[in-house]
N, C-alpha and C positions, 0 to 999 in steps of 0.2 A: 758812327758815333752817335749819340744823341744823350741828351740832359741824363738819363738815368745811369748810364755807362761815364759820365763825364763824371756826375759823383763819384763813383763807386773809383774811378780813377785817382779823382781828389783827394782822395783823403789823406787827412794828418792828424795824429792825436795832437789836440790840445791841452796846455795843461795851465795857462791863463785865460781865467774870464771877467769879462765887467761884472760889476757889481750892479747885477739888474734880474730877477727873479722872474720863471717860466711863468706864463698866465698857467690858467687851468684848462684851457683850452689846448694848448700844445702841449703838455703832457697827456693830455687823453688822445689827443693825434698820434704821439710817438709811442703811447701803449698801446690803442690800437693798431698800430703798423706792429710790433710786436705780437700781437696775438694773430698778425694775419699771415704769421710763418708758417711753413709745413712743421706739424707735429707725429711722431710715428703713432701708427694705427691709431688718430683722434684721442690718444690718452693723455693730453694736454700736460703733461709733469713738470710744471716751473711755476715761479708766481712771482711776482715784483713786488719789493716795497719802495715805497718814494717817500727819501725823507729831507724834512722839511723843517726838522725843530732844530734849533743854531749849536745846541750844547751836543745834540746825539752826533750831529757832523762833527764836530771840534774834535768828540772822544772815535772817531768812525778814524779819524786822520790820522790820530795817533795811532790806534791799533792798525793802523795800514803802513805805516813806516814813517808815520811825521811828513806824508804829503800835502798839503796846503790847499793844493785843489779839490782834494775832498770835501774838504769846507769851502771852498770860495765857491761858488758856482751856478748856475742858475737854477739847479735839481743834481740830488744825486738819489741814483736808483739802483738798489740790490736787486740782483736776479740771484733766485735761486731755484735752487731743484726739488720740486712738491711732489710728492706720493702720498702726503695727509689727507687730501682728498679723496684720495682712492681707499684708504682704510674708514672715511667716514662712510663713503659709498657703498661699501661691499659691509657695513653696517645696515643702512637702510636696506639694500638689496637681501641679507641675511644669509650670510656666503663669509667664508673666510679663505683670504688671499693671500697672507703673511709671506711663503714659500716663494710666491711670486714675487711680491714686493722686495724681499731682501735678496733676490738674485741680483750680480753682476750687473745682467743683462738688465732688468727695471733702472739700476742705479746709472749705465751709459745710456739710457731711453731721457733719462731726466736732465743731465748733463748737456745733450748733444738739443734737444728742447732749449733748456735754455741758451745753450748760446746762439742758434740760430732766431730764437726771438730776439738777443741782447745786437745781435746784427742787423736786424730789420728794424730797431728801434734807435740804433746808430746812423742809419741809412737817412730812413723818414729827418732824424733832427739834421744830419749835415744836409738834404734838399730844403728846408726851411731856412738854411741860412747859418744854423745853428755849428758850436763844436761841439765835441767829446771824446774823452780817453775813459781808455778803460781800468782798469783800479783792479790787478788780481795781490794786492797787498792784503787784501782782509783778510785771506788765508793764511798769513801769521799767525792770526790769534783768533780762528774760527771761534773757541769756545768763548771768548769775550762778546764776540761780534753776533752769538748767537743767543748770548744773555741778554744784549742791548736789546736787541731786535725781537725778543721772546719770540721764535720760530717752536713751534711743538717737534714732535719726533717727526721721523721723516721730512721734514724740510732744511732744506741746508744752505745758506748762504755760500755762492759759488764764486760773485767775482760784483764790483759794482762799477756802473756807467756813471761819469760828472757829465754832465751836459748844461752846457749856456752859450751865452754870442762872447764869440772869442776876441779876447784881447793881444790876441799876436797869430801872427801868420810866419809858422817853420816852414824851413823847406823840406820836400819830398823825400823822407830816407826810403833809400834803393832797394827796392825786394831782388831774392834771389833771380837767376836769371831764369826765363820761361823753360828754357833745356832742363835745368835741372830739377824743375818741379812737374812738370808733366813729363811722361812715361808711352808710349806707344805700345801697345798691347801687353807688354810684361814691363817690372821693374829692371832697370837700367843698373848691373850690378858692376858692369866692367868699372873698377878703383880707378883706372889709369883717365876713363874717363872721367868720372866722378870727381877724382880731387883735380882734375884739368881745370873743371867748371866751380869748383871753390875757389881753386887759386884767383882766377879770374874775377869770381866775387869778392874777395878780399880785396884785391887791387881797387876796386870800385866805391867799394865803402873806405876802405885809408880814403881816399879820392874826397870821396864827401865832407869825413871827418876835417879833413886839413883845411877846406875850402870853410866850414863850418866855424871851426875855432880857430883860422888863420896861425894853421900851422900847429897850434901847441895838443895837437893830440891827431895819432894817424892808426890806431889801430886796425887790426882787421878785424873781421865776423868771427873766423873758426878762434880765436884767439882770444877772443872777449865771452864764447859758448865755452871753450875749453877752461878759461878761469872759472864761469859761474859755477856751470855742473861737476868744477873735483871738488864743490862746498856744497855737500847735499841741505834741503831747507825743507821745512816742513813736514818731517818727517816723523808729524802724529796723524797724518792724514787718514790711513788704514784702519788706527784705530777711533778716530775721529766721528771714522760715517759708518762705522761699525754701530758706534754708540746712536748715534741720532735715527739708527734702524733701514741704515742702506748695504748693498755691497757686503752681506751676509752668509751668501751661498753661491 
């Protein structure tokens, strides 16, 4: 164990923050930590939009499903897949790279780059005594989010991260067991083993909810997922990514 591992293993999503803005130095440190993340082939296919304007944060909170912590935090970061700068550099260098930028592969690179950068940012924030929560709800209304943030072609908001001084200390939510996530040499395909591990995890999650809610809730993880995934959401995404110049080929 060391301080870095302790920070990682202590992660909790924070959804209530003190009314206290992050300083410019804190924001710069978080962004520079994000930039230190690995990036595929040095492409650096992401950008980060920091939202300070209270009215914009309020609007983003509405678009994300009326989540108050999108509006009420120390700072709100929006992580974007970004191949726009590569359009610009192509013009500078006098080359045509549309086919490459429109590929599914480069869309995946941009999404992965943004996710790696965001996780670095969250770890940096937590190491500074701050809290954070990812906001995937921005993808409920990406057209409106893109218009609000004025993102050009080949720049697509993916998710937000609300950061601030924690005003709560939630319990740590148990993750799926190590044995179910980690496969040695080849993927475990024995469904008897697979279902046994999921049933054990269901028991753990049910107990977590019972303790957290004083017995008012005891649902299982597989039950949660089955209910959620049986209702398709954000089915406009493929068409939207193409309108932004991504994932066409």
